[in-house]
N, C-alpha and C positions, 0 to 999 in steps of 0.2 A: 847124461846130457839130454835135454828136452828136444825131441824130434820135431821138425817143423810141421809135419802132417798131423802129429798128435796134438800139438798146441792149437793148430787151426781147428781141429774137431772140438777141442775143449772150449775154445772161444765161441765157436758157432753155437754149441749147446747152451753156453751161458747166456748169450744174447737172446736166444729164443726164450730161455727161462725168464730173463728180465722183462721181455715184452709181454709174456704171459702174466707175470706178476703185476705189471702196471695195468694191463687190461682188466684183470680181476679186481684190482683195488678201485678202478674208476667206476665200477658198478656201484660202489658204496656212495657215489656222489661227491667225492672229494674234488672241489673245483681246481685245486692246484695240480692234482694228479691228472685230471682231464686235460688241462692245458699242457702239462708236460708230455703226455702221450701224443697229443696232436703235434707238438713241436718236434718230437722224435720222428714221428711218421713223415712230416713234411721234409725234414732234413734228409731222411733216408731216401725219399723219392727224388731229391735233387742230386744225390751222388751218383756218378756213372757206374761205380762198382759197389757190390753189396758189402755192408759192414760185417765185421766178424771174421773175415778171411785174413790169414796172416800172409802178407805178400812181401815183396822185397823191401817195401817201406815199413814204417812203424806199425805195429798191430793196433787195432781198435778193439777194446774189450772193456768190461766193467766188472766190478766185484761186489757181491752182496756182503754186507756186514750185518748190522742189526736193522730191523725195520724202523725207519725214521720218516717223518714227514718231510717233503721237499721244502727248501728254504729259499728266501730271496738272497741271491748270491752277493748282493751289495750290503747285506745286513750281517752283523756278527752273530755267531752262535748257531746252534742247531737245537732242534727239539725232538723228543721221542720218548719211548717208554721209560728209559732209564735216566731221564733228565729232570732236574728240579731247577726252578728259576724264580727270580723275584727282583724287586728294585733294590739297588745298592749303590753306594757312592764310589768315588774314586778310591782305588786301593782296596776295594772289597769285592768279594766273590758275588758275581751277578747270576751265574748259572753253572751247573755241574752236570756233565753227561758221563755216565759210566758205560764203558764198552767191555763187557765181561768183568773179570775179577782183577785184571792187571793194568788196565788203561783207563784214564779219565781225561776228559777235556774240560778245562776250566775257562770260563769267561769272566774277566776281571775288569772292574771299572778303571779306565785309563787315568792315571794321575795327571793333573794339570801340568802342561808343559813337557810331558814325556814324549820324546820323538825317537824314531828309529827308521832304519833302512830295511827293506825286505831282505831276509836272510840272516838278520842279526839275532842275538839272544840277550836275555836279561838275567839278573840275579833274583831269585825268588825263594821265599821260605815263610814259615809261620812267624808271627810277631814274637820276638824274643828268642828265636831259634836260629840255627845255622841256615845259610842260603846256598843254593846250587844254581848252576847255569841251565836255563831252559830256553830253547829257541822259540821265537814268537811265530805263531801260526797265522795270525791275522795280518791284513795289509794296512799300511799307514793311513789310508783314507777311512778306515773303520773307527768308530768312536771308542770301542772297547778293545782289550787285549785278549787274545785266545792262546792257550797253551795246551799241548798234549803231554801228559805226564804218565810215564810207565812206572809201576810200583817196583821198587828194588827191595827184595826181601833182606831184612837185616840192615837196611839203610837208615840214615839219620834224618833225611829230609822228606823223601817221597811218602813214607808211612804217615808222617804228620800232615802232609798235604792231603792225603787221602781221607783224613779224618775231618777235614774242613766241611762246613755247611754254608749254604747260601747266606750271604750277609756278613760272614766272618771277614775280618781284616787280614791282609797278608802284608809281608814285608818285601817291597820291590826296590831293587837297586836304583840309583839316581840316573844312570845312563845305560843305553843299550850298547853292546859291543859285538865285535866279530867282523871278519873280512869276507865272508861268503856273500856273493852278490851275483846278479844275473849279468851275463855277458851281452852287452848291448850290440855287439858286432855280429853275433851269431844269428843265423837264419832259423836254426832249429836247436831245441834244448832237450837233451836226453837226461831225464831225472830218475835216479835210482835210490830207493829208500827202504829201510827196514823199520817196521813198527812206527814209533813216534818220530823217526827221522824224516817223516813226510812234512813235519811242521814248517821248517824254513822254506821248503820247496813250494808248499801251498801258499805261503806268504808272497813269494816271488811271482807265482803264476797269477794269483788274484790281482796283484798290483799291476802286472804287465797287461792283463786283459782289461782292467779298469782304464788303463792309459791308451788302449786301442792298438796294441801291438799287432803286427802282421806275422810275427814269428810263430813257428809251430812248437808244440810241447808233447813229448812222449814221456809219460810218467809210469814207472815200473815200481810196484810196491810189494814187498815181501814180508811175511810173518809166519810164525809157527802155527798160529791159530787165526781164524777169520775174525774173531772178536778183537784182535789186536790191530786191525787195519784202520787206524784213526783217519777220519774224514773220508773213508772209502766210498760210502754211498754218495756223498756230495760230489766227489771227483768223478764217479761213474755217471752221475746225472749231468755234470758239466760236459763230460766227453760226449755224451749222447746228443747234446744240443749245440755243441760248438766244434766246428770242423778244425779249429786250430789245436784242439786238445785230444790226446789219446791216453787212455788209462788202462793199465793191465795190473791186476793184483794176483799174487800167487801164494799158496799155502804150502809150507814145507812138510807138514805132518798130516797128510790127508786121511790116514787110517785111524787117527785118534778119534775117540767118541765125540769130542767137542767139535770136530769138523764134519760130522756126519751129514750136515745139510749143505756143505760146500759143493758147488758145481762148476767152479772156475778152474783155471790152470793150477797145476801143482808143481812142487819142486822149489829149489832156492831161486832167489831173484838174480844172482850174478850170472848163472848160465843163460837165463832169459835175456839179460842185458847183452851178453856176448852175441846171442843170435840176432837180436834186434839191431845191434850196431852194425851188423854185416850189410844192412840195407841203407846205411846212412853215410854221408860224406864227411870225413874228418875235417875237411877244410872249412865247412860251414856249420858244423855241429859242435856244441859245447856240452860236455858231460858233467853231471853233478852226482856225487855219491855221498849219502848221509846216513849214519846209523852204525850198524855193527861193524867192528873193526875188521873182521874176517872178510865181509862183503867188500869193504872198501879196498882192501889189499888185492882181492881178486879182480876188481874193476880196474884198479891202477895197472895191474900186470897185463890183463887181457886187452883193455881198450886203450890204455896208455901206450902199450906196445904196438897198437895198430895206428897210432898217430893222432888220437883224439886229445884235445885239451880237457883236463879234468880238474874240477874243484871238489874238495872233500871236507867233511866235518864228522868227527867221530864222537860218540857219547860215552860217558862214564859216570862216576859218582853214584849218589844214591840218596 
């Protein structure tokens, strides 16, 4: 089990590392990073208590993934070292971002007339091949569709998607489906995800913020490897600049060589969720758990047993 004092120390160390990284990169003259650093500093000065401490309420923290440039949060897609992009029409790949070996983020031209509600999924595959369900990570107000895809070894769909290039056509189902949705009556939303399970939660958060919600969001994101934390940098930056959002990522295999640069919290995300939930009111908080089936069962057992309302969605296929 993650001890509160240990997590507080890890979070504090990471936030210091984040500030150091941002300061170092502003020296290079990146205007976007200069603006981001100033915004973070201004918001921290406005808060009565220092960020990074794990208190009775939800923790504030951020998680480094790959180095990426900040993006306009009202625009789709992200850019970075592993990203390729270009002009493409509806139903074609606009941009691809590789996060390590097993996760890719696809931005796809939105077919004319295709509508969806935040939290829903669509059918996707290569042209002429089988289709699988993938949650939509973008918000409805964005012109393109964004999807986070995790490679399934031996699968029939994800390996073929991973072979796609910018400009390639994809096969998208006619309509979005799914019942996962944001609880409009909740004052706070505790969101728990593993790897690409963050996709529908990101869609709901982006839509709610776009609409001007006053509700709060605590987003807990777990993965075996830091490179699997889809949208991690974006959510960390969002949390640093918006007091409605808190983001904590944790890596469950910190001793693996691939995680040697990780400085954030460690361990599985479900024990972290259990700890965070202890400072939240079940009467005003809605919990969402998306991703690994084992994590979902643990959340349902621990938080459901504590009186929280829980919405879940598990992933399978390949």
